[in-house]
N, C-alpha and C positions, 0 to 999 in steps of 0.2 A: 504494500500500500504506500502511495506517495504522500508525503507531508510537506507543508510549507513551513519555513522558519527563517529567521535572520541569522547571518553568519556570526560565529564566535571565534575566539583565538584558536580553538582546536581545529577549526576548518581551514585555516590559512593555507597550508601546504596543498591540501586536496583541491581547494578552490582555485588557486593559481595554476595547478596542473591541468584542471579541466579547461580553463580559459585558454591556456597555451595550446592544448591539444585540439580544441575546436577551431581556433583561428590559425594554428600552425605558425605561431609567433612566440617570442619570448617577451611577455609583457613586463617582466622585471627590468627589461632594458628599454623597450620602446615607450613605456609609461611609468617612468621612475617616480613621478610626483604622486602616483597612486600606489604602485606595487613595488617601489624600491625598498632598499634595506631600511628596516626600522619604521616602515610606514604601517599604520594601523588601519587597514582597509577593510577588514573582515566585517565589521559592524555596519558598513555601508552597502552590504550585498544582501539581496533577497535570494533564497535558495529553495530548491525542491530536492528532497532526499527520498530515496527509495531503498528500503532495507539498510538504512544508515549511511548510504553512499550518496554523494551529491551528483545529481543527474542533470540539473539545470541551474543557472545562476544569472543574476542581473545586478549591476552595480549602479549607484547614484553618486556622482561627484558633486558635492554642494560647494557653491562659491558665492561670494558677495561682491557685486559690482558697485563701485563708488562713482556716482555721477553727481557733480555739483554738491549739494548739501544733503543728498539722500543716498540710501543703499538699497540695491535691488538684490534680493535673495533668489538664487537660481539653483537648479539641479540639472546636471548633464548625465543622461543615461548612457551607459556603455557596458562593454563586456557581456552582452546578451548571448549566453552560450547554453546550448542544449546538446547532450550526447546524441549522436546520430541515431542510435537504435531507440531513443526515447522521444523522437520528434513526432509531431501530429497527434499529440495527446493533450493539448491545451495548456502545457506548462508555461509557454511563453506568454500566453494570454493572461494567465493567473499572475505571473510575475509582473507584467506591465500594470495590471490593475492594483496590485499590492504596492508597487513602487509609487504610483500616483497617489494612492491613499496616504502613504507615509509622507510624501512631499507636501501634500495639502496640510497634513497635521503639523509639519515642521515650519509652516509659514512660507513655503517657497512659492513665489509669484509667477515664475516662468520656467518651464521645463524644456530641455533641448536634447537632441540626440543626433548622431550620424547614422544613416542607414537608408535602406531602400524606401523611396517615397510612398509607393502604393502599399507596401507592407505596413508601415507605421501610420498610414492614413486611417486605418481601422480604429486607432486610439485618438484621433483628432489632431495628429501632427501634420504640419505642412512646411515646405521649404521656405525659409525666411532669412532675413538679414541681407545686406548688400555688400558684397566683397568685390573689390577691384583687383584684377590681375593684369599687370603690365609686362609685355613681352619685349625683351631686348635682344638684339643681334649684334655681332661684332661690327657690322656696317654702321650701326647707330653711333658707335664710338669713332670709327675710322673717318667718317664724314663730318665729325664735329671737332673733337680735340686731338684726334690721331691715336694711333695704337701703341705709341712708344711707352717704355717703362717710366713710371712716375715714382721715384724713391720717396717722395714726400707723403705718400699715403701708406699707412700701416694698418693691416687688418690682422689682429692678433687673437688667437683663441684664449678664452678665459678658462684657466685650469683650476682645479680644486685647491692646489697649493697656494695660489695667489688670489683666491676668491675674495677674501675679506677686504683687501685693499682695492681690487679691481671693481668690485660690485658697487661701491658707494656712488660714483658719478653716474653709473648706468642706471641704478635704481632711482636716483633722484630725477633723472630725465624721464624714466618710465612713469613716475608718479605725476608728472605734469600733463599726461594725456587727458583728453576730455573724459575718458572712461578707463578705469583700471580695476584689477581685482587681485593680483598676485601680491602676497606678503613677501617681505624681503627674504625671509628664511626659506621660502619655497621658489624664489625666482629662478635660481640656477637649475633646479630640477625641472621646473616647468619648461624652461628653454630647451631641454633635451627631449621633449615629447616627440615621438615618431623618429627617434634617432637623430634629431637635430642638435646643433651645437651653438653656444653663445660666443660671439666675437666682439672685441673692443675695436673701435675705429679711432685712429689718430690722423690728423692732417697737418703737415708742417710742424710736427712736434706737439700739437695741442689736441686734447680729447675732443672728439666731435660727435660721438654717439656710439651706438651698438647695432649689431644685426644678429639675427638668428638664421642659421644656414643649414640647408639639408645636407645629408651625408654625401650625395652625389655631386654637390656643388652647383646644381642647376636651378635651385629654388630658394628664395629668401622670403619666408612667411612673415617676417617682421623686421623693420628697420626704423630706427629713430635717430634723428640728427638735430644738432643745435643750429645748423645752417642748411637751408634748403635751396640755396642759390644754384643756378643751373651749372655753372662751371665746377663748383664743389661736388655736386651730385654726379656729374659726368666722370670726374676723377675717381670717385668711389666705385661707381659701376664698372669702370675700366679695370680698377684694381681687383675687384671681385672676379671679373671674367678672365683675368690673366692668371689667377691663382686658385686652384681647387683647394678645398679643405684638406688638411693633413699632409700636404706635400707642396713643395715649391713648384711653381708653374713657369712655363716659358711661353713664348708666342705660339709655339707649335702645340703645346698642351692646353692652350686656352679653351675655356668654355665658349662654344660658338653661339649658344643661346642661353638666356637667363629669364626667369619669371620672378617678378617682385610683387608681393601682395600688400595691399593697403585697404583700409575700411572706409566706407562712405562718410563716417563721422570724423575723418581726418582730411579735410579739404585742402589744407596747405600741402600736405604730402601728396595727395592724389593729383593736384594741379602740377606740382613739380615733376612727378614721374610721367604724367601724360605728355608733357611738352617734349620729352626727349626719347620716348619709347618708340618702337616700331608700330605696335598696335596694342589694344587693350580690350578687356571684356569685363562685363558686370555679371555676377552670378550670386545666387543665394548661398549663404554660409552653411546652414545646417537645418534640420527639422526642428520646429518650435511648436509649443502649445502654451497658451496663456492660462494659468491656473487662478490668478487673482487679477482681474482686469483693472480695477482702480490703481493698484500698486504698480503693475507692469506698464500701463499706459502713461502714468505720471512720470515714471523714470525715463521712458522713451521720449516723451515730450521735452523733458529737461535736457536729455542728451541732444535733442534737436536744437534747443536754445544755446547749447554750449558752443556751437559752431555756425549758427545762422540767426536770423532775426525774425521769427514767426510773428505775424501780426496778431493783434488782439482779435478774439472771435470765439465762437462756440461751434462745436461739432458733436452731433448726437449719433452715437453708434448703437445699433441693435444687433446683438449676436443671438441667433435663434437658439432657444432653450437655455440661454445663459443670462439674458437680461439686456437692459438698455443702460448705456453709460454716457453721461454728459461730460464732454471734454471742454474745458474752458481755459483760455489765456486772457487775463485782464490785467493791464498795466504790468505785464511781465510775469505775473503770478499764475502758476499752473495748478489746476484742480481737476480731478476726475471723480465723479460721483455716480452711484447707481440711482436711476430714476425711471421707473416703468411707465410713468405718465406722460413722458415727452414723446413727441413725434420724431421719428428717426430721420436723419439725413442719409444714412446708409444702413441697409439691412443685409446681413450676410450670415453664412454658416460659420461655425467655429474655425474650420480650416480656411475658408475664404477670408476670414478676418486677417490672418497672417498674410495672405496674398495681397489683400487690398491695402493694408497699412504698412507692412514691414517687409517688403520684397521689391525687386525690380519690376514686378508685374503690376504695381499699384495703379498705373495709369489706365489699365483696362477696366476699371470699375467706376461707374458713374454715381455721382451723389449730388444732392442739393445742399448748399452750405450757407449758413447765416453768418455774416460778419457785420456787427453793428446792426443797423436797421435794414441792411441789404440782404437779398437772397439771390444766389447765383448757382449755376451748375458748376460742378467741379469741386476740388478740394480747397481748403483755406490756403491762402498764399504762404508758401514756405513751411507748411506744417508736415507734409508727407513727401516721401516715405519716412517713417520712423525707423531710422537706419540702425537699430540696435543690432550689432554684430560682434560676437566674441571673436577674439583672435585665435590663430591656430594653436598657440601654446595653452589656451584656456579650454580646449576641447578635451573630450574623454573618448 
């Protein structure tokens, strides 16, 4: 007989063995922030046991995102693993339901996960967030500043031995973002998610920022600089493309293409990268489900305020079977309240709420919007999309 339970310390070894076996990965290496040495992950996992053996598991990685003067509590679902011979018995469905029940009890306002869209649609999840990916080729460098070696740019791996000193300027820069969630003691481990590595950037002898780099050297999921001028950025991109991680590069070894990621809530960064890249794309970040609409929408509106100037107005959203929510910005103050008596500007399903408000697909939805005494079709000026997007290192 199969039973449901939460993980305990006695389950740690068996739990990680199941996850590694199902995904054919070593999660103690690719997800050190969760499964690394001395990490207490077992209590964040929901389990199905059969005859005392774990046959299915699901983890929830809780995080608090800091946006202006508020904190948004989130849960990222991951490591959804079911033994092959135990599939199609409803275990995944039970684990998803129990995980959501626990998240609601813990006060989590927004749930996220990475996975197949139509599989997780059954639980109300939809692809959301707006992530920019900028594609660079060596020709972008050759036709601008040239391909020659630039000894003034140093991109140095941050090692555990020098972590204490190296991390101070990096973490100070990270905390200046419009949205952040990593605590200092977890920053280095988070940077290693999916076998990535943390690097310090110096230009002409001065600290200029940091980047997180993929193992193959072709992908930068996160970069933060104190100077986003075009000449400086081109010098850094050239240095990255000339030198792969873990070994010295030459022009012959150079990476011929590079992808750099940035989020929609980082307009200075996206503008700088867009001006010099070959091409770019917008894509959703992960699957999302709002569990507490007032809290989640308030945080998302405040994030919007952190990099743009949304005008005063009111927008009434009705989510079928969830309620009606009045979104207000008055003299810069944000409020979101439940009010079933108000006529809605937009009525959507739970999944389409993410599509309509928090994704690149938002312009495909029509609404009537009241701003002051006026009524018009379309969204309030500079309100949407609500581009809440976790970064790669914050995923599970």
